[in-house]
Every structure is written in structure tokens, then in C-alpha cells.
VEXKOL-678127 format. One line per field, with one value per residue (C-alpha): residue number from 1; x, y, z; residue in three letters. Coordinates in steps of 0.1 Angstrom, whole numbers. Layout:
i <- NUM;...
xx <- X;...
yy <- Y;...
zz <- Z;...
aa <- ALA;...
END
This chain:
i <- 1;2;3;4;5;6;7;8;9;10;11;12;13;14;15;16;17;18;19;20;21;22;23;24;25;26;27;28;29;30;31;32;33;34;35;36;37;38;39;40;41;42;43;44;45;46;47;48;49;50;51;52;53;54;55;56;57;58;59;60;61;62;63;64;65;66;67;68;69;70;71;72;73;74;75;76;77;78;79;80;81;82;83;84;85;86;87;88;89;90;91;92;93;94;95;96;97;98;99;100;101;102;103;104;105;106;107;108;109;110;111;112;113;114;115;116;117;118;119;120;121;122;123;124;125;126;127;128;129;130;131;132;133;134;135;136;137;138;139;140;141;142;143;144;145;146;147;148;149;150;151;152;153;154;155;156;157;158;159;160;161;162;163;164;165;166;167;168;169;170;171;172;173;174;175;176;177;178;179;180;181;182;183;184;185;186;187;188;189;190;191;192;193;194;195;196;197;198;199;200;201;202;203;204;205;206;207;208;209;210;211;212;213;214;215;216;217;218;219;220;221;222;223;224;225;226;227;228;229;230;231;232;233;234;235;236;237;238;239;240;241;242;243;244;245;246;247;248;249;250;251;252;253;254;255;256;257;258;259;260;261;262;263;264;265;266;267;268;269;270;271;272;273;274;275;276;277;278;279;280;281;282;283;284;285;286;287;288;289;290;291;292;293;294;295;296;297;298;299;300;301;302;303;304;305;306;307;308;309;310;311;312;313;314;315;316;317;318;319;320;321;322;323;324;325;326;327;328;329;330;331;332;333;334;335;336;337;338;339;340;341;342;343;344;345;346;347;348;349;350;351;352;353;354;355;356;357;358;359;360;361;362;363;364;365;366;367;368;369;370;371;372;373;374;375;376;377;378;379;380;381;382;383;384;385;386;387;388;389;390;391;392;393;394;395;396;397;398;399;400;401;402;403;404;405;406;407;408;409;410;411;412;413;414;415;416;417;418;419;420;421;422;423;424;425;426;427;428;429;430;431;432;433;434;435;436;437;438;439;440;441;442;443;444;445;446;447;448;449;450;451;452;453;454;455;456;457;458;459;460;461;462;463;464;465;466;467;468;469;470;471;472;473;474;475;476;477;478;479;480;481;482;483;484;485;486;487;488;489;490;491;492;493
xx <- -57;-43;-29;-14;3;15;30;45;63;78;111;137;155;162;184;200;214;226;225;253;261;272;306;307;312;281;285;266;237;236;223;239;213;226;210;226;212;220;229;192;180;168;171;191;182;206;204;235;233;263;252;247;255;221;202;166;167;132;122;94;69;47;21;-5;-43;-44;-27;-52;-78;-117;-131;-96;-95;-77;-51;-21;-25;-33;2;20;9;20;56;63;53;89;110;122;153;141;107;86;95;131;127;115;141;173;159;151;185;204;185;164;129;108;75;55;26;4;-15;-34;-1;26;36;67;88;116;138;157;190;226;247;271;239;229;235;209;181;198;199;164;146;163;155;119;119;129;122;87;68;34;16;-24;-23;-9;-29;-62;-49;-40;-70;-90;-69;-76;-110;-114;-93;-118;-148;-132;-116;-140;-176;-174;-159;-185;-163;-140;-172;-183;-151;-150;-185;-180;-148;-169;-191;-170;-147;-161;-132;-101;-91;-91;-130;-120;-104;-66;-81;-105;-144;-155;-168;-137;-113;-135;-129;-92;-71;-33;-30;-42;-14;13;2;6;39;52;39;47;76;105;134;116;91;108;135;154;158;185;186;216;252;259;279;272;310;302;263;265;284;265;232;245;255;221;196;214;213;175;163;150;115;90;77;38;17;14;-17;-27;-65;-85;-122;-141;-152;-183;-214;-233;-233;-234;-248;-247;-259;-248;-271;-248;-247;-231;-229;-225;-235;-207;-201;-175;-172;-150;-138;-119;-86;-52;-19;16;19;-3;9;-24;-14;7;-21;-45;-18;-17;-56;-55;-33;-54;-90;-74;-44;-47;-70;-63;-76;-108;-127;-118;-131;-160;-173;-162;-150;-175;-202;-203;-216;-187;-166;-140;-134;-103;-92;-71;-56;-28;-4;14;-13;-3;-35;-56;-75;-99;-99;-118;-135;-147;-163;-181;-213;-218;-250;-283;-268;-271;-249;-267;-258;-220;-223;-240;-212;-183;-196;-198;-161;-152;-174;-153;-121;-133;-145;-124;-84;-68;-48;-13;-7;-29;-12;23;11;0;33;53;35;40;77;80;68;89;121;115;106;138;154;136;154;125;104;133;131;96;91;121;102;64;81;96;64;42;65;102;122;142;109;114;134;104;82;92;94;63;46;60;50;14;-6;-40;-50;-40;-62;-92;-87;-81;-111;-135;-120;-125;-150;-182;-214;-211;-174;-185;-196;-209;-214;-230;-235;-272;-270;-296;-301;-280;-253;-223;-213;-177;-170;-162;-127;-102;-88;-103;-125;-107;-86;-53;-56;-28;-30;-2;13;24;57;39;15;-15;-28;-35;-49;-29;-50;-49;-19;17;24;0;0;-16;-26;2;27;16;0;12;25;8;31;56;84;110;142
yy <- 32;40;76;64;36;58;83;52;43;78;68;78;111;134;118;127;101;98;70;47;21;-16;-17;22;27;47;80;80;101;127;100;69;64;53;35;18;1;-37;-46;-55;-22;-33;-7;-9;15;11;29;21;18;0;2;-36;-65;-69;-60;-59;-72;-65;-69;-47;-54;-29;-58;-46;-51;-21;-39;-66;-70;-65;-99;-113;-96;-111;-124;-103;-115;-150;-148;-136;-171;-190;-171;-192;-227;-230;-236;-263;-263;-251;-265;-240;-258;-257;-223;-216;-240;-222;-189;-200;-221;-188;-170;-148;-136;-134;-124;-109;-85;-73;-39;-23;-8;-32;-67;-71;-99;-96;-111;-95;-113;-112;-93;-120;-142;-116;-139;-166;-137;-127;-161;-173;-145;-143;-177;-174;-141;-164;-200;-203;-236;-232;-264;-267;-285;-255;-231;-248;-250;-217;-204;-223;-207;-173;-176;-188;-158;-134;-153;-149;-115;-97;-117;-123;-88;-61;-30;-48;-54;-20;-5;-25;-18;21;18;-1;30;61;49;48;46;36;1;10;1;-34;-49;-63;-99;-98;-104;-140;-149;-133;-158;-189;-185;-176;-203;-214;-198;-165;-169;-177;-149;-128;-138;-134;-98;-84;-108;-92;-68;-41;-42;-44;-30;-40;-22;-30;-12;-19;-30;-32;-13;-8;-17;-50;-55;-42;-74;-99;-89;-85;-123;-134;-106;-90;-123;-124;-111;-76;-81;-55;-24;-31;-3;20;41;64;66;95;95;123;150;135;155;144;127;87;66;29;11;-25;-49;-76;-92;-68;-58;-19;3;19;49;58;91;92;120;120;138;140;118;131;147;174;201;197;160;178;198;167;149;177;175;141;148;174;152;119;117;101;111;150;150;168;136;120;148;157;119;101;122;149;139;103;96;68;40;48;75;82;103;83;96;75;99;74;60;58;73;97;82;88;108;85;94;63;54;28;41;41;21;44;66;65;66;98;115;106;119;154;155;151;173;200;196;197;231;243;233;256;286;285;288;261;279;281;257;229;233;231;200;182;190;178;146;139;149;128;98;105;106;81;52;54;27;-1;-12;-27;5;25;3;1;38;42;15;33;69;53;38;68;96;86;80;114;132;116;149;169;154;174;206;204;196;226;251;241;270;275;292;262;239;261;261;225;217;241;226;189;184;190;172;166;151;127;92;79;40;29;-7;-15;-41;-72;-103;-130;-154;-137;-105;-94;-77;-37;-34;-23;4;20;2;15;-18;-11;-21;-49;-86;-104;-142;-153;-173;-203;-204;-188;-157;-125;-91;-58;-41;-8;-8;10;34;14;13;14;26;5;-5;-36;-36;-49;-84;-83;-56;-85;-96;-66;-53
zz <- 85;50;58;91;73;46;74;90;58;53;69;44;48;22;-10;-41;-66;-102;-130;-138;-162;-154;-141;-129;-92;-85;-67;-31;-26;0;25;10;-14;-53;-80;-115;-143;-151;-186;-197;-183;-148;-121;-89;-62;-28;5;26;62;79;114;120;92;79;49;33;-3;-24;-58;-70;-98;-115;-116;-91;-96;-115;-139;-145;-171;-166;-160;-144;-111;-83;-106;-94;-57;-71;-87;-57;-42;-73;-69;-38;-55;-67;-100;-119;-98;-65;-49;-29;1;-8;-11;24;38;22;34;72;75;69;95;74;69;39;26;-2;-8;-35;-38;-64;-78;-71;-59;-38;-26;0;23;55;65;73;46;45;32;6;-24;-9;-15;-50;-63;-52;-65;-99;-103;-99;-120;-147;-142;-122;-127;-129;-128;-132;-96;-79;-96;-84;-52;-44;-65;-40;-10;-25;-27;9;21;3;17;53;49;28;27;63;74;71;73;47;25;28;16;-12;-25;-18;-41;-65;-64;-62;-91;-124;-149;-126;-123;-82;-83;-81;-49;-53;-38;-68;-74;-64;-99;-114;-97;-102;-138;-140;-155;-157;-188;-176;-150;-176;-196;-166;-156;-193;-194;-160;-143;-164;-160;-179;-155;-121;-100;-71;-38;-13;21;47;47;11;-14;-49;-59;-45;-53;-88;-104;-82;-95;-130;-129;-114;-128;-157;-177;-179;-212;-204;-221;-231;-210;-205;-214;-184;-186;-156;-149;-138;-130;-149;-124;-102;-109;-78;-44;-47;-19;-9;17;24;46;66;96;122;156;149;120;104;77;53;35;6;-18;-49;-44;-63;-55;-49;-82;-71;-46;-29;-18;8;19;24;45;68;68;74;106;118;114;124;143;176;205;201;166;155;146;180;201;179;173;204;233;233;207;220;185;174;190;163;137;114;83;57;27;6;-8;-31;-51;-88;-99;-81;-50;-23;8;33;67;86;118;135;151;187;201;201;173;135;105;96;131;124;88;99;125;101;76;102;109;70;68;100;77;50;68;101;97;117;145;144;174;157;125;138;158;127;107;138;140;101;106;135;116;87;110;139;117;97;120;99;68;55;55;42;14;11;8;-18;-39;-35;-43;-75;-87;-78;-89;-89;-55;-55;-48;-13;-6;-12;17;47;29;12;47;61;34;42;56;70;40;20;41;35;0;-4;17;-4;-36;-28;2;-14;-19;-57;-51;-22;-21;12;22;55;69;78;106;100;118;110;124;140;123;129;160;157;147;171;150;113;92;62;51;33;-3;0;3;19;18;55;55;71;39;55;37;52;42;54;78;99;118;86;69;79;48;37;104;81;54;65;99;127;124;88;74;68;91;88;103
aa <- UNK;UNK;UNK;UNK;UNK;UNK;UNK;UNK;UNK;UNK;UNK;UNK;UNK;UNK;UNK;UNK;UNK;UNK;UNK;UNK;UNK;UNK;UNK;UNK;UNK;UNK;UNK;UNK;UNK;UNK;UNK;UNK;UNK;UNK;UNK;UNK;UNK;UNK;UNK;UNK;UNK;UNK;UNK;UNK;UNK;UNK;UNK;UNK;UNK;UNK;UNK;UNK;UNK;UNK;UNK;UNK;UNK;UNK;UNK;UNK;UNK;UNK;UNK;UNK;UNK;UNK;UNK;UNK;UNK;UNK;UNK;UNK;UNK;UNK;UNK;UNK;UNK;UNK;UNK;UNK;UNK;UNK;UNK;UNK;UNK;UNK;UNK;UNK;UNK;UNK;UNK;UNK;UNK;UNK;UNK;UNK;UNK;UNK;UNK;UNK;UNK;UNK;UNK;UNK;UNK;UNK;UNK;UNK;UNK;UNK;UNK;UNK;UNK;UNK;UNK;UNK;UNK;UNK;UNK;UNK;UNK;UNK;UNK;UNK;UNK;UNK;UNK;UNK;UNK;UNK;UNK;UNK;UNK;UNK;UNK;UNK;UNK;UNK;UNK;UNK;UNK;UNK;UNK;UNK;UNK;UNK;UNK;UNK;UNK;UNK;UNK;UNK;UNK;UNK;UNK;UNK;UNK;UNK;UNK;UNK;UNK;UNK;UNK;UNK;UNK;UNK;UNK;UNK;UNK;UNK;UNK;UNK;UNK;UNK;UNK;UNK;UNK;UNK;UNK;UNK;UNK;UNK;UNK;UNK;UNK;UNK;UNK;UNK;UNK;UNK;UNK;UNK;UNK;UNK;UNK;UNK;UNK;UNK;UNK;UNK;UNK;UNK;UNK;UNK;UNK;UNK;UNK;UNK;UNK;UNK;UNK;UNK;UNK;UNK;UNK;UNK;UNK;UNK;UNK;UNK;UNK;UNK;UNK;UNK;UNK;UNK;UNK;UNK;UNK;UNK;UNK;UNK;UNK;UNK;UNK;UNK;UNK;UNK;UNK;UNK;UNK;UNK;UNK;UNK;UNK;UNK;UNK;UNK;UNK;UNK;UNK;UNK;UNK;UNK;UNK;UNK;UNK;UNK;UNK;UNK;UNK;UNK;UNK;UNK;UNK;UNK;UNK;UNK;UNK;UNK;UNK;UNK;UNK;UNK;UNK;UNK;UNK;UNK;UNK;UNK;UNK;UNK;UNK;UNK;UNK;UNK;UNK;UNK;UNK;UNK;UNK;UNK;UNK;UNK;UNK;UNK;UNK;UNK;UNK;UNK;UNK;UNK;UNK;UNK;UNK;UNK;UNK;UNK;UNK;UNK;UNK;UNK;UNK;UNK;UNK;UNK;UNK;UNK;UNK;UNK;UNK;UNK;UNK;UNK;UNK;UNK;UNK;UNK;UNK;UNK;UNK;UNK;UNK;UNK;UNK;UNK;UNK;UNK;UNK;UNK;UNK;UNK;UNK;UNK;UNK;UNK;UNK;UNK;UNK;UNK;UNK;UNK;UNK;UNK;UNK;UNK;UNK;UNK;UNK;UNK;UNK;UNK;UNK;UNK;UNK;UNK;UNK;UNK;UNK;UNK;UNK;UNK;UNK;UNK;UNK;UNK;UNK;UNK;UNK;UNK;UNK;UNK;UNK;UNK;UNK;UNK;UNK;UNK;UNK;UNK;UNK;UNK;UNK;UNK;UNK;UNK;UNK;UNK;UNK;UNK;UNK;UNK;UNK;UNK;UNK;UNK;UNK;UNK;UNK;UNK;UNK;UNK;UNK;UNK;UNK;UNK;UNK;UNK;UNK;UNK;UNK;UNK;UNK;UNK;UNK;UNK;UNK;UNK;UNK;UNK;UNK;UNK;UNK;UNK;UNK;UNK;UNK;UNK;UNK;UNK;UNK;UNK;UNK;UNK;UNK;UNK;UNK;UNK;UNK;UNK;UNK;UNK;UNK;UNK;UNK;UNK;UNK;UNK;UNK;UNK;UNK;UNK;UNK;UNK;UNK;UNK;UNK;UNK;UNK;UNK;UNK;UNK;UNK;UNK;UNK;UNK;UNK;UNK;UNK;UNK;UNK;UNK;UNK;UNK;UNK;UNK;UNK;UNK;UNK;UNK;UNK;UNK;UNK
END
């Protein structure tokens, strides 16, 4: 689910840092985090961790599906595939061979807000990742043949993972209904007709616009020092022309003025319902209150949704609350459930609404509030052993609001009061701010089985090392629960 994936990603302890120019020795932040700028303006963020001779090397581009043009959706994800097709000097197969013969693991993923590429490897082999990533940032080879092949792969991916998955299809249609002005209304995998009309010229233009040092940054976590790292990055990345910073708009829908509903008729075994409310992101203090609410409603078998819908009510076979703190633009707070046989989506919606009214009118007990906060803080701390996720959280914060804001996560969670929860619930969980989507099962061949977890699908699509394509599903941090999810979050240290 989106919220759990996010929470699982909260793996970096409180940090501070200062800026440094090329050649300077950066001062270390409180927890070993420092940053520097290459001569072309490209930012480098390093978190030192010398417990083992390994490192996660990550290159992040502000080039997600929100950066696409209307009518060319899916281009950001398709381009991620093309980044593995090779350069003038290193073929796609050679790229994989070099990584694997050095004992490394690699992957990539595209979301609404970004595209990221990473290698997890021994610190003594770091130069391999540096050279390969710098090469494809500057010298990617885009052939018409490779473009057509990968376009067909992405179209088939969409067919398998969205068209043939009732829950994923419902979420996609709900987003398209809830968002009116924001580019979050289209999925990272793209609309089918848009994918069909994309051209290699579109891909070339996307590369020139977004894949340059002005629109990217490097995150390194593990056994490295800035004194050693910076000259190496300057030699490989610093020589790449900086390029122009693409226009970066922040989008927000106007206030919703009435409830919206959508029904999706699909071959499915069970009905499902998703309720979504417009909410702010991390730039608002209310975001941390929403984090706590998501834990109160949907965290494990002691949550309110589990007790109301599953354990006591026998209304659903699964239920969840999902919230993405680190979206670049304001997003949605999702409540989802797969309906128990013999019950209706209306039964579930009525029960969920009752729980939200309870949040508005009855203060959460001290014990329940403390439990929710402890769960969030525990995930923040206990998953810090993953170098990959430490880097991912640094990068997601950097894109959404700036990585130094990580320091405010636990204090902001701890500040949330029962009255804050009542106020925020009353402000956002209103009928006029609600979009409801339901699956109406119809006769047909097959129909995807009920999900093992939430039907909320992380808006992140990934390219597996083996060449198969996968969409991130509920696992991190989950992202989106998942930062990936399970195996699909990317192979990580």
C-alpha cells in the first residue's frame, strides 16, 4: 500500500549538512550526510556508512510521468526501458555483463515524480557504476528498432498489469476522476492510445530536456567519503554540459465541490471499493497528522479498519488506508477494501464513513495515539539498515521538499495530538472532497484473484534486471505496502 511503502522508506536518521564547491572537503552532517556541487551544478548527496565495504550508487532524474505532455503519457516509463539499450560504446548486454561480473545488482524505477537508476555493489567497485551511469546520461543510443521493441513491451505490460487487473484498473480510473488539473490523473505506465502514438523523436526530445545534470542529482550511501568520491564524480559527470533546468510547475486541483463516483465493470471474483480524499503533501503540517491517521486506520490487525471491516463486521477480506507523504504535488488519501462475498461495496462504504465520523467526533485515546506513533517511528528506525532505502528516502525528500527536512519527521509525528486528528479529519474527510470508485464484477473469462494485500497499486513502474517489466505493488515504504514492494522494490542492500 502507498502509505506503508512510504513508512517503510523512512529509514534515515536526523541529519544536517552544508553546501560545498568542487574540490572542497565537505563537512559531515550529524549522521554522516554531506552534499557538494560538481562544476556543472550537479548535486551530490552522500551518507557515509562504513559498517561494511558496500555502497548504493543512485542517479535520480526529475523526470516522472508528471513531466510528460498531454497526449504523450507513458513516455517517462518507456524511456526508462530505453536507458538499458546501450550507448555508442557500451551495449545493453555489455552494461549488464559489467555490472554482474563485478558482483553488483542494479535496477531502475519510474514514478509520477521521478526516474531513478541504481547499482548496489562493493565499494571497491564503485567506479564501474559511476562510469556506466555517466556514459548513459550523455551518450545514450536511441535506435528506431529498439524504440519499437520497448514500446511494444510497455504496451504489453500495461495490458497485463492494468487492463487485466481489476484493482489496478479501478485505481487508474479513480485517479483520472479525482484529479482534474494535476498530471497525477494519468498513470506512469501511460494510456494505451498515447503509447501507441509515441515516436523515437519524442524519446529523443525527452532525453535532451530531462536527462542532464541540471535536472538530476546523485545519491551515494555506504562505504565512501566525499574526499574520495567527489574527484571521481567530477571526472565522469562534471564534464557533462549542465543543460537547462526544465520548467518545474507545482500543480494543485481547485477545491472539489461535490462527491464524485465511478463504477468500473470488470471480470472479477470480488467487488472492491476505493475512497479517495484530496489532501496536502509534506509541505503542509497537516501531512504528519495524516500519517498518524493512516496508521490508526490501516496499520496491521490492530487497526480500526481491520477491526471494523474484517474482524467484527465481516464486510471485507482486506482493507487499508494509504497516504503518500512525499508526493511532489498534493495527493490523495486512499481507503480501499475488497468486499466479502455476500456483502456490497455500499456496506463497506457505509462502515468506512462511520469510522471517519468517529475520528471527527471522538478523540483518539492516548494509548491508540501512542501506538500509532510508535509504529511509525519504529519503521523509521528499524529499516535504516538498508543502504538502498536510506538513499531512496534522501532522494524522495530532496525532490519533494529538500532532504534536510527528514530531520523533522519523528518530531512532527510526536507532536500530533488527538485534537489535531479531529481537526484534520473534519477538514479533509468531507463528502464534497470525496471520490469513490467501485468494481462491479461482471461475467467474463478469469478475472484477477483477490489481492494478497491492498488494491492500491504504487504509482511506480520498474524494469527488472532480467529484462522483464514489473509494476511496483503493495509490499515498501512500499512505496509506495512499498518503495518497491517485496522483490519488486528493486534488489537492495
